[in-house]
All heavy atoms as TSV, in Angstrom:
chain	resi	resn	atom	element	x	y	z
A	1	MET	N	N	0.830	-1.164	-0.006
A	1	MET	CA	C	0.005	0.008	-0.009
A	1	MET	C	C	0.875	1.263	0.000
A	1	MET	O	O	1.879	1.308	0.683
A	1	MET	CB	C	-0.849	0.004	1.269
A	1	MET	CG	C	-2.322	0.077	0.946
A	1	MET	SD	S	-3.266	0.281	2.467
A	1	MET	CE	C	-3.775	-1.393	2.704
A	2	THR	N	N	0.470	2.256	-0.788
A	2	THR	CA	C	1.228	3.500	-0.789
A	2	THR	C	C	0.634	4.472	0.217
A	2	THR	O	O	-0.551	4.521	0.409
A	2	THR	CB	C	1.198	4.147	-2.198
A	2	THR	OG1	O	-0.134	4.424	-2.541
A	2	THR	CG2	C	1.846	3.243	-3.221
A	3	GLU	N	N	1.513	5.235	0.779
A	3	GLU	CA	C	1.090	6.193	1.781
A	3	GLU	C	C	0.754	7.524	1.096
A	3	GLU	O	O	1.524	8.022	0.275
A	3	GLU	CB	C	2.218	6.414	2.784
A	3	GLU	CG	C	1.791	7.251	3.979
A	3	GLU	CD	C	2.932	7.387	4.942
A	3	GLU	OE1	O	3.569	6.378	5.256
A	3	GLU	OE2	O	3.230	8.518	5.361
A	4	LYS	N	N	-0.415	8.068	1.387
A	4	LYS	CA	C	-0.825	9.323	0.767
A	4	LYS	C	C	-0.117	10.456	1.483
A	4	LYS	O	O	-0.003	10.488	2.693
A	4	LYS	CB	C	-2.345	9.540	0.907
A	4	LYS	CG	C	-3.127	8.656	0.006
A	4	LYS	CD	C	-4.583	9.001	0.097
A	4	LYS	CE	C	-5.439	8.139	-0.825
A	4	LYS	NZ	N	-6.831	8.461	-0.781
A	5	LYS	N	N	0.394	11.398	0.668
A	5	LYS	CA	C	1.061	12.551	1.256
A	5	LYS	C	C	0.021	13.537	1.709
A	5	LYS	O	O	-0.965	13.804	1.010
A	5	LYS	CB	C	1.951	13.231	0.223
A	5	LYS	CG	C	3.228	12.482	-0.044
A	5	LYS	CD	C	4.109	13.276	-0.953
A	5	LYS	CE	C	5.395	12.535	-1.227
A	5	LYS	NZ	N	6.293	13.306	-2.080
A	6	LYS	N	N	0.217	14.085	2.869
A	6	LYS	CA	C	-0.698	15.083	3.374
A	6	LYS	C	C	-0.400	16.436	2.713
A	6	LYS	O	O	0.760	16.847	2.659
A	6	LYS	CB	C	-0.516	15.223	4.910
A	6	LYS	CG	C	-1.508	16.115	5.569
A	6	LYS	CD	C	-1.336	16.125	7.050
A	6	LYS	CE	C	-2.371	17.016	7.679
A	6	LYS	NZ	N	-2.198	17.103	9.150
A	7	LYS	N	N	-1.424	17.056	2.163
A	7	LYS	CA	C	-1.243	18.309	1.465
A	7	LYS	C	C	-0.922	19.413	2.449
A	7	LYS	O	O	-1.579	19.544	3.472
A	7	LYS	CB	C	-2.485	18.700	0.663
A	7	LYS	CG	C	-2.581	18.072	-0.663
A	7	LYS	CD	C	-3.694	18.696	-1.455
A	7	LYS	CE	C	-3.681	18.245	-2.867
A	7	LYS	NZ	N	-4.684	18.877	-3.674
A	8	ASP	N	N	0.079	20.169	2.130
A	8	ASP	CA	C	0.422	21.336	2.957
A	8	ASP	C	C	-0.366	22.512	2.452
A	8	ASP	O	O	-0.138	23.018	1.406
A	8	ASP	CB	C	1.918	21.622	2.859
A	8	ASP	CG	C	2.358	22.756	3.767
A	8	ASP	OD1	O	1.565	23.192	4.629
A	8	ASP	OD2	O	3.515	23.209	3.639
A	9	LYS	N	N	-1.338	22.947	3.248
A	9	LYS	CA	C	-2.240	24.009	2.822
A	9	LYS	C	C	-1.603	25.388	2.883
A	9	LYS	O	O	-2.118	26.349	2.330
A	9	LYS	CB	C	-3.512	23.994	3.681
A	9	LYS	CG	C	-4.361	22.799	3.419
A	9	LYS	CD	C	-5.663	22.882	4.136
A	9	LYS	CE	C	-6.484	21.643	3.813
A	9	LYS	NZ	N	-7.852	21.781	4.147
A	10	LYS	N	N	-0.458	25.501	3.505
A	10	LYS	CA	C	0.230	26.800	3.585
A	10	LYS	C	C	1.547	26.768	2.836
A	10	LYS	O	O	2.511	27.390	3.225
A	10	LYS	CB	C	0.422	27.162	5.057
A	10	LYS	CG	C	-0.887	27.361	5.802
A	10	LYS	CD	C	-0.662	27.999	7.123
A	10	LYS	CE	C	-2.017	28.199	7.794
A	10	LYS	NZ	N	-2.164	29.471	8.363
A	11	TRP	N	N	1.570	26.064	1.713
A	11	TRP	CA	C	2.808	25.943	0.952
A	11	TRP	C	C	3.297	27.273	0.402
A	11	TRP	O	O	4.476	27.505	0.288
A	11	TRP	CB	C	2.636	24.960	-0.207
A	11	TRP	CG	C	1.647	25.401	-1.224
A	11	TRP	CD1	C	0.302	25.177	-1.248
A	11	TRP	CD2	C	1.918	26.193	-2.398
A	11	TRP	NE1	N	-0.289	25.772	-2.328
A	11	TRP	CE2	C	0.668	26.401	-3.049
A	11	TRP	CE3	C	3.084	26.755	-2.918
A	11	TRP	CZ2	C	0.575	27.154	-4.218
A	11	TRP	CZ3	C	2.975	27.509	-4.084
A	11	TRP	CH2	C	1.735	27.683	-4.732
A	12	ILE	N	N	2.396	28.160	0.084
A	12	ILE	CA	C	2.778	29.419	-0.569
A	12	ILE	C	C	3.507	30.334	0.415
A	12	ILE	O	O	4.372	31.127	0.029
A	12	ILE	CB	C	1.571	30.108	-1.226
A	12	ILE	CG1	C	2.043	30.984	-2.367
A	12	ILE	CG2	C	0.728	30.876	-0.262
A	12	ILE	CD1	C	1.115	31.092	-3.498
A	13	GLN	N	N	3.202	30.239	1.716
A	13	GLN	CA	C	3.902	31.013	2.703
A	13	GLN	C	C	5.387	30.593	2.814
A	13	GLN	O	O	6.226	31.403	3.217
A	13	GLN	CB	C	3.255	30.898	4.091
A	13	GLN	CG	C	1.968	31.681	4.212
A	13	GLN	CD	C	0.724	30.894	3.772
A	13	GLN	OE1	O	0.866	29.855	3.152
A	13	GLN	NE2	N	-0.433	31.422	3.994
A	14	GLY	N	N	5.681	29.385	2.459
A	14	GLY	CA	C	7.031	28.886	2.520
A	14	GLY	C	C	7.903	29.227	1.306
A	14	GLY	O	O	9.071	28.914	1.262
A	15	MET	N	N	7.295	29.903	0.329
A	15	MET	CA	C	8.057	30.262	-0.876
A	15	MET	C	C	9.146	31.265	-0.484
A	15	MET	O	O	8.916	32.210	0.283
A	15	MET	CB	C	7.132	30.907	-1.929
A	15	MET	CG	C	6.081	29.974	-2.446
A	15	MET	SD	S	6.725	28.535	-3.328
A	15	MET	CE	C	7.593	29.304	-4.655
A	16	ASP	N	N	10.288	31.102	-1.065
A	16	ASP	CA	C	11.428	31.980	-0.809
A	16	ASP	C	C	11.476	33.058	-1.885
A	16	ASP	O	O	12.282	32.974	-2.804
A	16	ASP	CB	C	12.732	31.170	-0.760
A	16	ASP	CG	C	13.908	32.008	-0.348
A	16	ASP	OD1	O	13.702	32.976	0.381
A	16	ASP	OD2	O	15.036	31.687	-0.762
A	17	MET	N	N	10.582	34.012	-1.785
A	17	MET	CA	C	10.520	35.073	-2.787
A	17	MET	C	C	10.532	36.430	-2.066
A	17	MET	O	O	9.953	36.570	-0.985
A	17	MET	CB	C	9.240	34.962	-3.616
A	17	MET	CG	C	9.185	33.705	-4.435
A	17	MET	SD	S	10.574	33.512	-5.519
A	17	MET	CE	C	9.858	33.878	-7.049
A	18	LYS	N	N	11.152	37.411	-2.700
A	18	LYS	CA	C	11.192	38.754	-2.154
A	18	LYS	C	C	9.842	39.444	-2.415
A	18	LYS	O	O	9.389	39.549	-3.559
A	18	LYS	CB	C	12.256	39.536	-2.911
A	18	LYS	CG	C	13.311	40.106	-2.030
A	18	LYS	CD	C	14.269	40.893	-2.892
A	18	LYS	CE	C	15.292	41.589	-2.070
A	18	LYS	NZ	N	16.230	42.295	-2.899
A	19	GLU	N	N	9.198	39.901	-1.360
A	19	GLU	CA	C	7.930	40.567	-1.501
A	19	GLU	C	C	8.063	41.893	-2.253
A	19	GLU	O	O	8.933	42.699	-1.907
A	19	GLU	CB	C	7.313	40.809	-0.110
A	19	GLU	CG	C	5.855	41.153	-0.170
A	19	GLU	CD	C	5.252	41.180	1.227
A	19	GLU	OE1	O	5.606	40.318	2.039
A	19	GLU	OE2	O	4.412	42.054	1.437
A	20	GLY	N	N	7.282	42.090	-3.258
A	20	GLY	CA	C	7.299	43.336	-4.043
A	20	GLY	C	C	8.258	43.348	-5.176
A	20	GLY	O	O	8.299	44.341	-5.956
A	21	ALA	N	N	9.043	42.319	-5.372
A	21	ALA	CA	C	10.035	42.297	-6.434
A	21	ALA	C	C	9.396	42.286	-7.805
A	21	ALA	O	O	9.844	42.994	-8.743
A	21	ALA	CB	C	10.969	41.100	-6.273
A	22	PHE	N	N	8.335	41.505	-7.980
A	22	PHE	CA	C	7.674	41.396	-9.285
A	22	PHE	C	C	6.977	42.746	-9.592
A	22	PHE	O	O	7.039	43.214	-10.743
A	22	PHE	CB	C	6.657	40.282	-9.261
A	22	PHE	CG	C	6.135	39.908	-10.609
A	22	PHE	CD1	C	6.918	39.250	-11.553
A	22	PHE	CD2	C	4.820	40.200	-10.970
A	22	PHE	CE1	C	6.461	38.906	-12.796
A	22	PHE	CE2	C	4.345	39.869	-12.242
A	22	PHE	CZ	C	5.154	39.201	-13.128
A	23	THR	N	N	6.382	43.340	-8.613
A	23	THR	CA	C	5.754	44.677	-8.783
A	23	THR	C	C	6.797	45.720	-9.183
A	23	THR	O	O	6.516	46.552	-10.057
A	23	THR	CB	C	5.051	45.093	-7.490
A	23	THR	OG1	O	4.101	44.081	-7.131
A	23	THR	CG2	C	4.330	46.400	-7.648
A	24	ALA	N	N	7.959	45.683	-8.561
A	24	ALA	CA	C	8.996	46.629	-8.883
A	24	ALA	C	C	9.484	46.455	-10.320
A	24	ALA	O	O	9.716	47.431	-11.018
A	24	ALA	CB	C	10.183	46.442	-7.924
A	25	LYS	N	N	9.550	45.211	-10.804
A	25	LYS	CA	C	9.975	44.974	-12.189
A	25	LYS	C	C	8.922	45.558	-13.132
A	25	LYS	O	O	9.300	46.160	-14.168
A	25	LYS	CB	C	10.085	43.466	-12.472
A	25	LYS	CG	C	11.289	42.824	-11.863
A	25	LYS	CD	C	11.346	41.346	-12.142
A	25	LYS	CE	C	12.499	40.700	-11.435
A	25	LYS	NZ	N	12.604	39.272	-11.690
A	26	ALA	N	N	7.652	45.409	-12.811
A	26	ALA	CA	C	6.601	45.942	-13.656
A	26	ALA	C	C	6.653	47.468	-13.680
A	26	ALA	O	O	6.530	48.074	-14.738
A	26	ALA	CB	C	5.229	45.452	-13.135
A	27	LYS	N	N	6.850	48.069	-12.518
A	27	LYS	CA	C	6.897	49.544	-12.444
A	27	LYS	C	C	8.057	50.081	-13.261
A	27	LYS	O	O	7.961	51.107	-13.919
A	27	LYS	CB	C	7.002	49.968	-10.984
A	27	LYS	CG	C	5.699	49.939	-10.262
A	27	LYS	CD	C	5.817	50.494	-8.863
A	27	LYS	CE	C	4.481	50.426	-8.140
A	27	LYS	NZ	N	4.560	51.000	-6.789
A	28	ARG	N	N	9.216	49.392	-13.192
A	28	ARG	CA	C	10.383	49.821	-13.959
A	28	ARG	C	C	10.121	49.813	-15.472
A	28	ARG	O	O	10.624	50.620	-16.213
A	28	ARG	CB	C	11.615	48.965	-13.672
A	28	ARG	CG	C	12.297	49.340	-12.359
A	28	ARG	CD	C	13.665	48.686	-12.266
A	28	ARG	NE	N	13.642	47.241	-12.288
A	28	ARG	CZ	C	13.562	46.446	-11.236
A	28	ARG	NH1	N	13.494	46.966	-10.045
A	28	ARG	NH2	N	13.553	45.131	-11.360
A	29	LYS	N	N	9.274	48.868	-15.884
A	29	LYS	CA	C	8.926	48.768	-17.318
A	29	LYS	C	C	7.761	49.680	-17.674
A	29	LYS	O	O	7.410	49.806	-18.851
A	29	LYS	CB	C	8.554	47.314	-17.644
A	29	LYS	CG	C	9.746	46.367	-17.608
A	29	LYS	CD	C	9.311	44.972	-17.939
A	29	LYS	CE	C	10.459	44.023	-17.929
A	29	LYS	NZ	N	11.140	43.924	-19.199
A	30	GLY	N	N	7.120	50.256	-16.668
A	30	GLY	CA	C	5.989	51.152	-16.892
A	30	GLY	C	C	4.675	50.455	-17.206
A	30	GLY	O	O	3.841	50.983	-17.934
A	31	ILE	N	N	4.531	49.220	-16.717
A	31	ILE	CA	C	3.297	48.444	-16.962
A	31	ILE	C	C	2.772	47.898	-15.649
A	31	ILE	O	O	3.465	47.964	-14.627
A	31	ILE	CB	C	3.553	47.289	-17.942
A	31	ILE	CG1	C	4.645	46.339	-17.488
A	31	ILE	CG2	C	3.889	47.822	-19.341
A	31	ILE	CD1	C	4.892	45.135	-18.359
A	32	THR	N	N	1.585	47.337	-15.675
A	32	THR	CA	C	1.025	46.718	-14.450
A	32	THR	C	C	1.596	45.325	-14.235
A	32	THR	O	O	2.132	44.722	-15.160
A	32	THR	CB	C	-0.501	46.653	-14.526
A	32	THR	OG1	O	-0.868	45.718	-15.562
A	32	THR	CG2	C	-1.132	48.001	-14.805
A	33	THR	N	N	1.366	44.792	-13.067
A	33	THR	CA	C	1.841	43.441	-12.774
A	33	THR	C	C	1.091	42.407	-13.615
A	33	THR	O	O	1.675	41.412	-14.052
A	33	THR	CB	C	1.703	43.087	-11.279
A	33	THR	OG1	O	0.354	43.339	-10.857
A	33	THR	CG2	C	2.633	43.905	-10.426
A	34	ALA	N	N	-0.180	42.669	-13.880
A	34	ALA	CA	C	-0.965	41.768	-14.724
A	34	ALA	C	C	-0.431	41.737	-16.158
A	34	ALA	O	O	-0.344	40.671	-16.752
A	34	ALA	CB	C	-2.433	42.200	-14.739
A	35	GLN	N	N	-0.029	42.899	-16.653
A	35	GLN	CA	C	0.550	42.949	-18.012
A	35	GLN	C	C	1.893	42.240	-18.069
A	35	GLN	O	O	2.156	41.482	-19.005
A	35	GLN	CB	C	0.702	44.393	-18.451
A	35	GLN	CG	C	-0.577	45.118	-18.729
A	35	GLN	CD	C	-0.403	46.615	-18.927
A	35	GLN	OE1	O	0.407	47.252	-18.243
A	35	GLN	NE2	N	-1.150	47.179	-19.824
A	36	LEU	N	N	2.712	42.431	-17.018
A	36	LEU	CA	C	4.026	41.766	-16.992
A	36	LEU	C	C	3.833	40.273	-16.903
A	36	LEU	O	O	4.493	39.524	-17.571
A	36	LEU	CB	C	4.866	42.285	-15.821
A	36	LEU	CG	C	6.240	41.655	-15.663
A	36	LEU	CD1	C	7.086	41.811	-16.947
A	36	LEU	CD2	C	6.969	42.244	-14.482
A	37	GLN	N	N	2.869	39.836	-16.055
A	37	GLN	CA	C	2.606	38.409	-15.938
A	37	GLN	C	C	2.219	37.830	-17.290
A	37	GLN	O	O	2.744	36.769	-17.684
A	37	GLN	CB	C	1.444	38.194	-14.936
A	37	GLN	CG	C	0.992	36.754	-14.890
A	37	GLN	CD	C	-0.300	36.608	-14.145
A	37	GLN	OE1	O	-0.578	37.314	-13.185
A	37	GLN	NE2	N	-1.138	35.681	-14.563
A	38	GLU	N	N	1.332	38.464	-18.006
A	38	GLU	CA	C	0.902	37.974	-19.316
A	38	GLU	C	C	2.074	37.949	-20.295
A	38	GLU	O	O	2.221	36.973	-21.025
A	38	GLU	CB	C	-0.203	38.870	-19.853
A	38	GLU	CG	C	-0.815	38.391	-21.124
A	38	GLU	CD	C	-1.435	37.022	-21.052
A	38	GLU	OE1	O	-2.004	36.664	-20.013
A	38	GLU	OE2	O	-1.356	36.248	-22.009
A	39	ASN	N	N	2.929	38.981	-20.291
A	39	ASN	CA	C	4.084	39.018	-21.174
A	39	ASN	C	C	5.047	37.876	-20.874
A	39	ASN	O	O	5.541	37.213	-21.779
A	39	ASN	CB	C	4.827	40.350	-21.050
A	39	ASN	CG	C	4.023	41.542	-21.578
A	39	ASN	OD1	O	3.019	41.378	-22.262
A	39	ASN	ND2	N	4.439	42.718	-21.202
A	40	VAL	N	N	5.290	37.656	-19.613
A	40	VAL	CA	C	6.258	36.615	-19.173
A	40	VAL	C	C	5.741	35.243	-19.496
A	40	VAL	O	O	6.453	34.401	-20.068
A	40	VAL	CB	C	6.568	36.754	-17.665
A	40	VAL	CG1	C	7.362	35.578	-17.191
A	40	VAL	CG2	C	7.309	38.062	-17.400
A	41	LEU	N	N	4.460	34.979	-19.183
A	41	LEU	CA	C	3.929	33.614	-19.406
A	41	LEU	C	C	3.685	33.309	-20.869
A	41	LEU	O	O	3.748	32.146	-21.261
A	41	LEU	CB	C	2.631	33.469	-18.624
A	41	LEU	CG	C	2.801	33.499	-17.092
A	41	LEU	CD1	C	1.431	33.349	-16.398
A	41	LEU	CD2	C	3.773	32.480	-16.576
A	42	SER	N	N	3.522	34.340	-21.693
A	42	SER	CA	C	3.345	34.059	-23.126
A	42	SER	C	C	4.714	33.911	-23.843
A	42	SER	O	O	4.772	33.325	-24.916
A	42	SER	CB	C	2.522	35.182	-23.796
A	42	SER	OG	O	3.159	36.407	-23.689
A	43	ASN	N	N	5.776	34.481	-23.265
A	43	ASN	CA	C	7.133	34.373	-23.848
A	43	ASN	C	C	8.164	34.083	-22.777
A	43	ASN	O	O	9.046	34.882	-22.482
A	43	ASN	CB	C	7.526	35.697	-24.522
A	43	ASN	CG	C	6.552	36.061	-25.627
A	43	ASN	OD1	O	6.245	35.284	-26.483
A	43	ASN	ND2	N	6.050	37.305	-25.557
A	44	PRO	N	N	8.075	32.898	-22.130
A	44	PRO	CA	C	8.979	32.621	-21.013
A	44	PRO	C	C	10.477	32.559	-21.421
A	44	PRO	O	O	11.346	32.758	-20.572
A	44	PRO	CB	C	8.521	31.286	-20.482
A	44	PRO	CG	C	7.742	30.686	-21.592
A	44	PRO	CD	C	7.178	31.809	-22.387
A	45	ASP	N	N	10.781	32.312	-22.690
A	45	ASP	CA	C	12.187	32.181	-23.121
A	45	ASP	C	C	12.862	33.559	-23.127
A	45	ASP	O	O	14.097	33.642	-23.087
A	45	ASP	CB	C	12.257	31.588	-24.515
A	45	ASP	CG	C	11.773	30.156	-24.540
A	45	ASP	OD1	O	11.819	29.495	-23.454
A	45	ASP	OD2	O	11.328	29.698	-25.603
A	46	GLU	N	N	12.084	34.666	-23.132
A	46	GLU	CA	C	12.657	35.989	-23.151
A	46	GLU	C	C	12.995	36.514	-21.791
A	46	GLU	O	O	13.596	37.599	-21.660
A	46	GLU	CB	C	11.675	36.969	-23.851
A	46	GLU	CG	C	11.479	36.654	-25.315
A	46	GLU	CD	C	10.499	37.600	-25.972
A	46	GLU	OE1	O	10.221	38.675	-25.389
A	46	GLU	OE2	O	10.036	37.276	-27.068
A	47	TYR	N	N	12.596	35.806	-20.735
A	47	TYR	CA	C	12.817	36.261	-19.351
A	47	TYR	C	C	13.633	35.229	-18.578
A	47	TYR	O	O	13.642	34.061	-18.909
A	47	TYR	CB	C	11.448	36.474	-18.667
A	47	TYR	CG	C	10.644	37.570	-19.317
A	47	TYR	CD1	C	9.740	37.278	-20.343
A	47	TYR	CD2	C	10.781	38.885	-18.928
A	47	TYR	CE1	C	9.011	38.292	-20.947
A	47	TYR	CE2	C	10.029	39.882	-19.494
A	47	TYR	CZ	C	9.136	39.589	-20.538
A	47	TYR	OH	O	8.437	40.595	-21.117
A	48	ASP	N	N	14.272	35.709	-17.506
A	48	ASP	CA	C	15.062	34.796	-16.675
A	48	ASP	C	C	14.145	33.886	-15.874
A	48	ASP	O	O	12.951	34.160	-15.711
A	48	ASP	CB	C	16.028	35.542	-15.771
A	48	ASP	CG	C	15.327	36.443	-14.800
A	48	ASP	OD1	O	14.719	35.946	-13.822
A	48	ASP	OD2	O	15.377	37.697	-15.003
A	49	GLU	N	N	14.717	32.813	-15.383
A	49	GLU	CA	C	13.953	31.777	-14.655
A	49	GLU	C	C	13.194	32.331	-13.440
A	49	GLU	O	O	12.071	31.964	-13.159
A	49	GLU	CB	C	14.884	30.669	-14.234
A	49	GLU	CG	C	14.210	29.465	-13.627
A	49	GLU	CD	C	15.211	28.386	-13.231
A	49	GLU	OE1	O	16.244	28.256	-13.958
A	49	GLU	OE2	O	14.965	27.719	-12.234
A	50	LYS	N	N	13.847	33.235	-12.745
A	50	LYS	CA	C	13.251	33.817	-11.528
A	50	LYS	C	C	12.001	34.606	-11.859
A	50	LYS	O	O	10.991	34.532	-11.159
A	50	LYS	CB	C	14.275	34.703	-10.810
A	50	LYS	CG	C	13.860	35.140	-9.455
A	50	LYS	CD	C	15.021	35.825	-8.763
A	50	LYS	CE	C	14.709	36.042	-7.314
A	50	LYS	NZ	N	15.857	36.602	-6.586
A	51	THR	N	N	12.038	35.399	-12.920
A	51	THR	CA	C	10.879	36.206	-13.326
A	51	THR	C	C	9.713	35.312	-13.775
A	51	THR	O	O	8.569	35.592	-13.430
A	51	THR	CB	C	11.253	37.191	-14.449
A	51	THR	OG1	O	12.343	37.997	-14.020
A	51	THR	CG2	C	10.088	38.101	-14.851
A	52	VAL	N	N	10.033	34.242	-14.454
A	52	VAL	CA	C	9.011	33.290	-14.890
A	52	VAL	C	C	8.355	32.664	-13.651
A	52	VAL	O	O	7.110	32.541	-13.564
A	52	VAL	CB	C	9.584	32.209	-15.804
A	52	VAL	CG1	C	8.552	31.140	-16.150
A	52	VAL	CG2	C	10.117	32.832	-17.084
A	53	LYS	N	N	9.145	32.297	-12.679
A	53	LYS	CA	C	8.641	31.700	-11.445
A	53	LYS	C	C	7.758	32.706	-10.700
A	53	LYS	O	O	6.675	32.339	-10.223
A	53	LYS	CB	C	9.807	31.290	-10.549
A	53	LYS	CG	C	9.468	30.446	-9.393
A	53	LYS	CD	C	10.735	29.964	-8.666
A	53	LYS	CE	C	10.453	28.962	-7.614
A	53	LYS	NZ	N	11.654	28.517	-6.953
A	54	GLN	N	N	8.165	33.968	-10.638
A	54	GLN	CA	C	7.384	34.995	-10.010
A	54	GLN	C	C	6.032	35.183	-10.708
A	54	GLN	O	O	5.002	35.344	-10.034
A	54	GLN	CB	C	8.147	36.326	-9.994
A	54	GLN	CG	C	9.323	36.319	-9.027
A	54	GLN	CD	C	10.201	37.560	-9.205
A	54	GLN	OE1	O	10.271	38.126	-10.292
A	54	GLN	NE2	N	10.874	37.970	-8.158
A	55	ALA	N	N	6.028	35.132	-12.010
A	55	ALA	CA	C	4.782	35.294	-12.768
A	55	ALA	C	C	3.832	34.126	-12.505
A	55	ALA	O	O	2.636	34.346	-12.332
A	55	ALA	CB	C	5.089	35.371	-14.278
A	56	ARG	N	N	4.385	32.925	-12.446
A	56	ARG	CA	C	3.535	31.744	-12.103
A	56	ARG	C	C	2.959	31.857	-10.736
A	56	ARG	O	O	1.786	31.530	-10.518
A	56	ARG	CB	C	4.348	30.468	-12.249
A	56	ARG	CG	C	4.627	30.091	-13.680
A	56	ARG	CD	C	5.230	28.706	-13.721
A	56	ARG	NE	N	5.788	28.485	-15.044
A	56	ARG	CZ	C	7.042	28.083	-15.282
A	56	ARG	NH1	N	7.873	27.884	-14.278
A	56	ARG	NH2	N	7.453	27.918	-16.493
A	57	ILE	N	N	3.744	32.297	-9.769
A	57	ILE	CA	C	3.260	32.438	-8.383
A	57	ILE	C	C	2.184	33.524	-8.321
A	57	ILE	O	O	1.192	33.365	-7.646
A	57	ILE	CB	C	4.435	32.748	-7.422
A	57	ILE	CG1	C	5.278	31.489	-7.279
A	57	ILE	CG2	C	3.917	33.184	-6.055
A	57	ILE	CD1	C	6.549	31.671	-6.529
A	58	ARG	N	N	2.361	34.623	-9.050
A	58	ARG	CA	C	1.367	35.665	-9.059
A	58	ARG	C	C	0.040	35.147	-9.620
A	58	ARG	O	O	-1.024	35.409	-9.081
A	58	ARG	CB	C	1.811	36.874	-9.873
A	58	ARG	CG	C	0.798	37.980	-9.820
A	58	ARG	CD	C	1.051	39.075	-10.815
A	58	ARG	NE	N	0.041	40.144	-10.672
A	58	ARG	CZ	C	-1.169	40.085	-11.175
A	58	ARG	NH1	N	-1.547	39.044	-11.869
A	58	ARG	NH2	N	-2.039	41.070	-10.976
A	59	LYS	N	N	0.136	34.367	-10.693
A	59	LYS	CA	C	-1.068	33.775	-11.300
A	59	LYS	C	C	-1.782	32.891	-10.276
A	59	LYS	O	O	-3.010	32.942	-10.139
A	59	LYS	CB	C	-0.677	32.985	-12.540
A	59	LYS	CG	C	-1.858	32.403	-13.267
A	59	LYS	CD	C	-1.401	31.664	-14.522
A	59	LYS	CE	C	-2.601	31.068	-15.221
A	59	LYS	NZ	N	-2.214	30.335	-16.411
A	60	THR	N	N	-1.039	32.079	-9.539
A	60	THR	CA	C	-1.599	31.202	-8.548
A	60	THR	C	C	-2.247	32.003	-7.416
A	60	THR	O	O	-3.396	31.728	-7.018
A	60	THR	CB	C	-0.513	30.302	-7.962
A	60	THR	OG1	O	0.059	29.534	-9.031
A	60	THR	CG2	C	-1.079	29.352	-6.897
A	61	LYS	N	N	-1.577	33.035	-6.966
A	61	LYS	CA	C	-2.101	33.827	-5.828
A	61	LYS	C	C	-3.353	34.601	-6.246
A	61	LYS	O	O	-4.305	34.678	-5.451
A	61	LYS	CB	C	-1.029	34.794	-5.320
A	61	LYS	CG	C	0.070	34.106	-4.564
A	61	LYS	CD	C	1.135	35.054	-4.119
A	61	LYS	CE	C	0.926	35.450	-2.689
A	61	LYS	NZ	N	2.001	36.272	-2.144
A	62	VAL	N	N	-3.401	35.110	-7.432
A	62	VAL	CA	C	-4.615	35.827	-7.923
A	62	VAL	C	C	-5.780	34.837	-8.015
A	62	VAL	O	O	-6.887	35.160	-7.597
A	62	VAL	CB	C	-4.338	36.506	-9.273
A	62	VAL	CG1	C	-5.601	36.984	-9.908
A	62	VAL	CG2	C	-3.378	37.668	-9.101
A	63	GLY	N	N	-5.516	33.630	-8.515
A	63	GLY	CA	C	-6.566	32.628	-8.599
A	63	GLY	C	C	-7.048	32.208	-7.227
A	63	GLY	O	O	-8.252	32.012	-7.035
A	64	MET	N	N	-6.163	32.098	-6.267
A	64	MET	CA	C	-6.543	31.711	-4.909
A	64	MET	C	C	-7.415	32.796	-4.276
A	64	MET	O	O	-8.373	32.528	-3.603
A	64	MET	CB	C	-5.299	31.497	-4.043
A	64	MET	CG	C	-4.515	30.234	-4.437
A	64	MET	SD	S	-2.972	30.122	-3.593
A	64	MET	CE	C	-3.480	29.442	-2.031
A	65	LYS	N	N	-7.066	34.052	-4.519
A	65	LYS	CA	C	-7.815	35.155	-3.968
A	65	LYS	C	C	-9.223	35.210	-4.576
A	65	LYS	O	O	-10.202	35.413	-3.855
A	65	LYS	CB	C	-7.119	36.484	-4.209
A	65	LYS	CG	C	-7.892	37.672	-3.643
A	65	LYS	CD	C	-7.042	38.923	-3.581
A	65	LYS	CE	C	-7.798	40.136	-3.145
A	65	LYS	NZ	N	-8.851	39.999	-2.229
A	66	LYS	N	N	-9.325	34.959	-5.891
A	66	LYS	CA	C	-10.617	34.970	-6.530
A	66	LYS	C	C	-11.533	33.887	-5.979
A	66	LYS	O	O	-12.716	34.121	-5.758
A	66	LYS	CB	C	-10.481	34.786	-8.052
A	66	LYS	CG	C	-10.031	36.038	-8.782
A	66	LYS	CD	C	-9.961	35.826	-10.249
A	66	LYS	CE	C	-9.475	37.072	-10.959
A	66	LYS	NZ	N	-9.353	36.912	-12.383
A	67	ARG	N	N	-10.983	32.694	-5.742
A	67	ARG	CA	C	-11.754	31.614	-5.170
A	67	ARG	C	C	-12.208	31.952	-3.742
A	67	ARG	O	O	-13.330	31.671	-3.324
A	67	ARG	CB	C	-10.978	30.314	-5.157
A	67	ARG	CG	C	-10.966	29.635	-6.511
A	67	ARG	CD	C	-10.316	28.332	-6.393
A	67	ARG	NE	N	-8.921	28.597	-6.020
A	67	ARG	CZ	C	-7.874	27.880	-6.355
A	67	ARG	NH1	N	-8.056	26.814	-7.036
A	67	ARG	NH2	N	-6.663	28.217	-5.985
A	68	LYS	N	N	-11.310	32.580	-2.981
A	68	LYS	CA	C	-11.636	32.946	-1.612
A	68	LYS	C	C	-12.730	34.003	-1.575
A	68	LYS	O	O	-13.643	33.943	-0.765
A	68	LYS	CB	C	-10.361	33.467	-0.899
A	68	LYS	CG	C	-10.586	33.787	0.535
A	68	LYS	CD	C	-9.288	34.276	1.167
A	68	LYS	CE	C	-9.502	34.632	2.630
A	68	LYS	NZ	N	-8.297	35.210	3.198
A	69	ASP	N	N	-12.631	34.993	-2.460
A	69	ASP	CA	C	-13.618	36.079	-2.498
A	69	ASP	C	C	-14.976	35.557	-2.977
A	69	ASP	O	O	-16.002	36.162	-2.663
A	69	ASP	CB	C	-13.150	37.206	-3.418
A	69	ASP	CG	C	-11.979	37.972	-2.852
A	69	ASP	OD1	O	-11.696	37.810	-1.633
A	69	ASP	OD2	O	-11.346	38.733	-3.580
A	70	LYS	N	N	-14.999	34.500	-3.732
A	70	LYS	CA	C	-16.221	33.938	-4.321
A	70	LYS	C	C	-17.085	33.312	-3.205
A	70	LYS	O	O	-18.298	33.328	-3.309
A	70	LYS	CB	C	-15.867	32.888	-5.332
A	70	LYS	CG	C	-16.902	32.637	-6.381
A	70	LYS	CD	C	-16.378	31.665	-7.414
A	70	LYS	CE	C	-17.189	31.707	-8.661
A	70	LYS	NZ	N	-16.763	30.762	-9.644
A	71	LYS	N	N	-16.458	32.805	-2.132
A	71	LYS	CA	C	-17.198	32.141	-1.056
A	71	LYS	C	C	-18.058	33.070	-0.274
A	71	LYS	O	O	-17.947	34.204	-0.131
A	71	LYS	CB	C	-16.221	31.464	-0.120
A	71	LYS	CG	C	-15.580	30.253	-0.737
A	71	LYS	CD	C	-14.690	29.574	0.262
A	71	LYS	CE	C	-14.063	28.336	-0.360
A	71	LYS	NZ	N	-13.199	27.640	0.569
């Protein structure tokens, strides 16, 4: 029998990311964070690995907030 892994519901708090770094990148480019996210996720080869990871995390966090607000 295989043992089921217990889901960590607070996994996002454990992320090692600098708060506000993605927003600062967007501001330097003169665009919103949503626009930067869309640009990064549509062309990940044009951005460094860290920026792509930040964009994915932002997408996840926005989705989580929308689900929470829906309740």
